C-alpha positions in Angstrom: 120.3 113.3 100.7 117.0 111.5 101.5 116.9 109.9 105.0 117.0 106.1 105.4 114.3 104.7 108.0 114.7 101.4 109.6 112.6 99.4 112.0 114.7 99.4 115.3 114.1 96.2 117.5 115.2 98.2 120.6 112.7 100.8 120.2 110.1 98.8 118.6 109.4 101.5 116.1 110.5 102.7 112.7 113.2 105.4 113.0 115.2 107.8 110.9 118.7 106.5 110.6 121.1 109.0 112.2 124.6 107.8 112.1 127.2 108.3 114.9 129.5 109.8 112.2 128.4 110.1 108.6 132.0 109.7 107.6 132.2 106.5 109.3 129.0 104.4 108.8 129.2 101.0 111.0 127.1 97.8 110.3 127.6 94.3 112.0 125.6 91.4 111.0 125.9 88.1 112.6 127.5 85.4 110.1 127.3 81.7 110.0 128.3 79.1 112.6 130.1 76.8 110.1 129.1 73.3 111.3 126.7 72.5 108.4 126.1 73.8 104.9 123.9 77.0 104.9 120.2 76.7 104.1 117.6 79.3 102.6 116.8 80.5 106.0 120.4 81.7 106.4 120.2 83.0 102.9 117.4 85.4 103.8 119.7 87.2 106.4 122.6 87.3 103.8 120.4 89.0 101.3 118.5 91.3 103.5 121.8 92.8 104.9 123.5 92.9 101.5 120.6 95.1 100.5 121.0 97.3 103.4 124.9 97.4 102.8 124.3 98.4 99.2 121.8 101.1 100.2 124.3 102.6 102.8 127.0 102.6 100.2 124.8 104.4 97.7 124.1 107.0 100.4 127.5 107.4 102.0 129.9 105.9 99.4 133.1 104.4 100.8 132.5 105.5 104.3 130.7 102.3 105.1 132.3 99.5 107.0 130.4 96.3 107.1 131.5 93.5 109.3 130.1 89.9 109.1 131.8 87.3 111.2 132.5 83.7 110.8 131.9 81.5 113.9 134.2 78.8 113.7 134.4 77.6 117.3 131.2 76.5 118.8 129.8 73.3 120.6 127.8 72.4 117.4 130.9 72.3 115.5 132.6 70.0 117.9 129.6 67.7 118.0 129.7 67.3 114.2 133.5 66.8 114.3 133.0 64.0 116.7 130.1 62.5 115.0 131.8 62.4 111.5 135.1 61.7 113.1 136.7 64.6 111.0 139.0 67.2 111.9 137.3 70.6 113.1 139.5 72.6 110.7 138.5 70.4 107.9 134.7 70.8 108.7 135.0 74.6 109.1 137.1 75.0 106.0 134.6 73.1 104.0 131.5 74.8 105.2 133.1 78.2 105.0 134.1 77.5 101.3 130.3 76.5 100.6 129.0 79.5 102.3 131.3 81.9 100.2 130.2 80.0 97.1 126.5 80.7 98.1 127.3 84.5 98.8 128.7 84.6 95.2 125.7 82.8 93.6 123.4 85.0 95.4 125.4 88.1 94.2 126.0 89.3 97.7 128.9 91.9 98.1 131.7 90.8 100.1 131.7 92.5 103.6 134.4 95.0 104.4 135.8 92.8 107.1 135.0 89.2 107.7 136.7 88.1 111.1 136.9 84.6 112.3 136.2 84.0 116.0 139.3 81.8 116.4 141.6 84.7 115.4 140.1 86.9 118.1 140.5 84.9 121.3 143.0 87.4 122.9 140.3 90.0 122.7 137.6 87.8 124.1 139.8 86.9 127.0 140.6 90.5 127.7 136.9 91.4 127.8 136.1 88.6 130.2 138.8 89.4 132.6 137.8 93.0 132.5 134.1 91.9 133.3 135.3 89.8 136.3 137.3 92.7 137.8 134.3 95.2 137.3 132.2 92.6 139.1 129.9 91.6 136.3 131.2 88.1 135.8 132.5 85.2 138.1 134.6 82.1 137.8 133.6 78.8 139.2 135.6 75.6 138.5 137.4 77.1 135.4 133.9 78.1 134.0 133.2 82.1 133.8 129.7 83.3 133.8 127.9 86.7 133.2 125.9 87.6 136.2 122.6 88.6 134.5 121.3 90.4 137.5 124.1 92.8 137.5 122.7 94.5 134.4 119.5 96.4 135.0 118.4 96.8 131.4 118.7 92.9 130.7 115.7 91.9 128.8 115.0 95.4 127.0 115.6 94.2 123.5 113.6 90.9 123.7 110.9 92.2 126.0 112.0 89.4 128.3 111.1 89.5 132.1 113.9 88.1 134.4 111.3 86.6 136.8 109.7 84.6 134.1 113.0 83.3 132.6 113.9 79.8 133.2 116.8 77.6 132.1 115.8 75.7 129.0 116.8 75.0 125.4 118.4 78.1 124.8 119.9 78.7 128.4 122.4 76.3 129.5 121.6 74.3 132.7 124.5 74.2 135.2 124.8 74.0 139.0 128.0 76.1 138.7 125.7 79.2 138.2 124.8 81.7 140.9 121.6 82.2 139.0 120.0 79.6 136.2 119.8 82.6 133.9 123.5 83.6 133.9 125.3 82.9 130.8 128.8 81.3 129.9 131.6 83.4 128.8 134.4 80.9 129.0 134.1 77.1 129.4 137.1 74.4 130.0 137.9 72.1 126.9 138.3 68.4 127.0 141.7 67.0 126.0 140.7 66.3 122.4 138.7 69.5 122.0 140.1 72.7 120.7 141.3 75.1 123.4 143.3 78.2 124.4 145.3 79.1 127.5 143.5 81.6 129.6 143.5 82.9 133.2 141.1 80.1 134.1 142.8 77.3 132.4 142.7 75.9 128.9 139.4 76.4 127.4 137.1 78.1 124.7 134.9 81.1 124.6 131.1 81.0 124.8 129.1 82.0 121.7 127.9 85.5 122.8 131.4 86.9 123.8 132.6 86.3 120.2 130.4 88.8 118.5 131.1 91.5 121.3 134.8 91.2 120.7 134.9 91.2 117.1 132.3 94.1 116.6 134.2 96.2 119.1 137.6 95.7 117.6 136.4 96.8 114.1 133.6 99.1 114.8 134.1 100.5 118.2 132.5 100.3 121.6 129.3 101.9 120.1 128.4 101.6 116.6 125.4 102.3 114.3 123.7 99.0 113.2 123.7 95.5 114.6 121.7 92.9 112.5 120.6 89.2 112.3 117.6 86.9 112.3 114.7 87.2 114.6 115.8 83.9 116.3 119.1 85.7 117.6 117.1 88.4 119.6 117.3 86.2 122.5 119.5 85.1 124.0 122.5 86.0 121.6 121.8 89.8 121.1 120.5 90.4 124.5 123.6 89.0 125.9 125.8 90.9 123.5 124.2 94.1 124.7 124.7 93.1 128.5 128.2 92.1 128.3 129.3 95.1 126.1 127.4 97.8 128.0 128.7 96.5 131.2 132.3 96.3 130.2 132.5 99.7 128.5 130.2 101.5 131.0 127.7 102.6 128.2 124.0 102.7 127.8 124.1 101.6 124.2 126.0 99.0 122.3 124.6 99.5 118.7 122.2 102.3 118.2 119.9 100.4 115.7 119.0 96.8 115.9 117.7 95.4 112.6 116.1 91.8 112.5 114.8 89.7 109.6 111.7 87.5 109.9 111.5 83.7 109.9 111.2 81.7 106.6 109.1 78.6 106.6 108.9 75.8 103.9 105.3 75.2 102.7 104.1 76.8 105.8 106.1 74.6 108.0 109.1 75.4 110.1 112.4 74.2 108.8 113.8 71.3 110.7 115.8 68.1 110.3 113.0 66.1 111.8 110.7 67.0 109.0 113.4 66.6 106.4 112.5 70.0 104.9 115.7 71.8 105.0 116.7 73.3 101.7 120.3 74.3 101.1 121.3 77.3 99.4 123.4 75.3 97.0 120.4 73.2 96.0 118.1 76.1 95.8 120.4 78.1 93.4 121.2 74.9 91.4 117.4 74.5 90.7 116.3 78.0 90.2 119.3 80.3 90.0 120.9 82.8 92.5 118.9 85.6 90.8 115.5 84.0 91.3 116.3 83.0 94.8 117.4 86.5 95.6 114.2 88.0 94.1 112.2 85.5 96.1 113.8 86.4 99.5 113.1 90.2 98.7 109.4 89.5 97.7 108.3 89.9 101.2 109.2 92.8 103.6 112.3 91.7 105.7 110.5 92.2 109.0 107.6 89.7 108.0 107.7 86.0 107.6 108.2 84.4 104.3 106.9 81.0 103.0 109.2 79.3 100.7 107.6 77.1 98.0 107.8 76.2 94.4 104.9 78.6 93.4 106.8 81.4 94.9 110.2 80.5 92.8 108.4 79.7 89.4 106.6 83.1 89.7 110.0 84.9 90.4 111.5 83.2 87.4 108.6 84.3 85.2 109.3 87.9 86.4 112.8 87.8 85.7 112.2 86.3 82.2 110.1 89.2 81.5 112.4 91.8 83.0 115.3 90.4 80.9 113.5 91.6 77.7 115.0 95.2 78.5 118.2 94.3 80.1 121.0 96.8 79.4 124.7 96.0 79.6 125.4 99.5 80.3 123.3 102.5 81.6 123.5 106.0 80.6 122.8 107.4 84.2 125.2 107.2 87.3 124.6 104.2 89.4 124.3 106.0 92.9 120.6 107.1 92.9 118.7 105.4 95.7 115.1 104.7 95.0 112.9 106.5 97.6 110.8 103.4 98.4 113.8 101.5 99.6 114.8 104.3 102.2 111.4 103.5 103.8 112.6 100.6 105.9 114.3 98.6 102.8 110.6 98.2 101.4 111.5 95.8 98.8 107.9 94.5 98.0 107.0 98.0 97.3 110.1 98.5 95.2 109.2 95.3 93.2 105.7 96.7 92.5 107.1 100.0 91.4 109.7 97.9 88.9 106.7 96.3 87.2 105.1 99.6 86.6 108.6 100.9 85.3 108.9 97.9 83.1 105.6 98.5 81.4 106.6 102.0 80.5 110.2 101.1 79.6 109.0 98.2 77.3 107.3 100.6 75.1 110.7 102.0 74.1 111.4 104.8 76.5 115.2 104.8 76.7 115.5 106.8 79.8 113.0 104.6 81.6 114.8 101.4 80.4 118.0 102.8 81.8 116.5 103.6 85.1 114.9 100.2 85.4 118.3 98.5 85.0 120.1 100.7 87.4 117.3 100.0 90.1 117.6 96.4 89.5 121.3 96.5 89.7 121.0 98.5 93.0 119.3 95.5 94.7 121.7 93.1 93.3 119.7 91.8 90.3 120.8 91.8 86.5 124.3 90.6 87.5 124.6 88.6 84.4 124.1 89.3 80.7 120.9 88.5 78.9 122.9 85.7 77.0 124.2 84.4 80.4 120.8 84.4 81.7 119.3 82.5 78.8 122.2 79.9 79.0 121.8 79.4 82.6 118.2 78.7 82.1 118.9 75.9 79.5 121.4 74.4 82.0 118.6 74.1 84.7 115.8 72.4 82.5 114.6 69.1 83.7 114.9 67.7 80.1 118.0 67.5 78.0 118.3 69.8 75.1 118.9 66.9 72.6 115.4 65.8 73.5 113.8 69.2 72.9 115.7 69.4 69.5 114.4 65.9 68.6 110.8 67.1 69.4 111.4 70.2 67.2 112.5 68.2 64.3 109.7 65.9 64.6 107.2 68.6 64.6 108.8 70.2 61.6 108.4 66.9 59.8 104.8 66.6 60.9 104.0 70.1 59.7 105.8 69.5 56.4 103.6 66.2 55.8 100.5 68.3 56.7 99.9 66.5 60.0 99.1 69.7 62.0 97.4 67.8 65.0 100.6 65.9 65.7 102.5 69.3 65.4 100.4 71.0 67.9 100.5 67.9 70.2 104.4 68.0 70.1 104.1 71.8 70.9 101.7 71.2 73.8 103.9 68.4 75.3 107.0 70.7 75.3 104.7 73.4 76.7 103.8 71.2 79.7 107.5 70.7 80.4 107.9 74.3 80.6 109.5 74.8 77.1 108.1 77.4 74.7 108.9 77.1 71.0 108.6 79.8 68.6 108.6 79.8 64.6 110.8 82.3 63.2 111.0 82.5 59.5 112.5 79.2 58.4 113.7 78.2 62.0 112.1 77.2 65.2 113.5 78.6 68.5 113.0 77.3 72.0 113.1 79.0 75.4 111.9 78.3 78.9 108.5 79.8 80.0 
């Protein structure tokens, strides 16, 4: 078996993946906070960790457990509920359904387990109580805080210096804390807010304790891989490490920390103020899930990725070409892992190799054609037949099919009357709209470029 190598954010270097137990591979990735519909930035994490899951399954078979949580209790959710005057359950259910639809459209495999935070309050309360009894946390006026100075390795993941840390946008400011950098484990709930009974009164958990409780329940106190976006390194993942290591008296929480880079829109940060947030739903409607998926894999997961129309148009052209040698069934076993993907999920290198393999397979080499199909399906592409792909393209065109057929008919009449100048003009008009027409015997066919 070839070895998988991953960039470990904890050691700041690429390492050979050595599982705790090869018969029990464990992967945890932070899932969505379901207060608003997911955007293409969220899609990058989804696809990156789906590819990692697929590779681990190819290497270790059914011995892989992938946990991706749903955060369905959070201050943001409460804010949206109050702003829209809608029930919290209604909001979280709607967003979760959209999220699952998005996962399906991007051809992401379902995780082994998808726990919801609200189903694990008991486990969170147990960890918080334990941290208090061990001297790592304290209560003040029904709030419970983790005492950061009690964990000497705090800041190791994010390279954060405690002396330079100040309470700000990502650290809650409160005069109830012993130290401004201490973080919340439990907070009281107001009358109309969701809450649960606890030793500190009716309240709700802090964000960070949720992932610690759910990962420990399903993967154990020490597990293989923890993943998420770069924005989660501090404070979320840093705080997870602190509370879990202190509670379990361990030096390590997860052995490998894998983080995907940021996504920009036309070289600008995504933000509501700029009005440039693109939802996954809109992206797949405009370009298809496969195009969006290939675009997300076009840059190495550790690097930034700029999202723009040129990128997506190019990925669609690539898939249009690749579908020329699509096979419904392959001759070989679909368990081979491409060597290049084992090198830190090198998807850009993998895609470059696919271009080379396509050129060889297109010449008629059946073995190469089969290998090409297997490889693309390994990374979650070619999940629909060629006919379905062509039909999906037609459903996404900006001009109706009736218009195209009318123009083809006009062109045929022009050719018949000898007006080839008009016929060429109609062909060029359609071409400018992304529609290619081909004359085959007595019939004219059309397809997207």
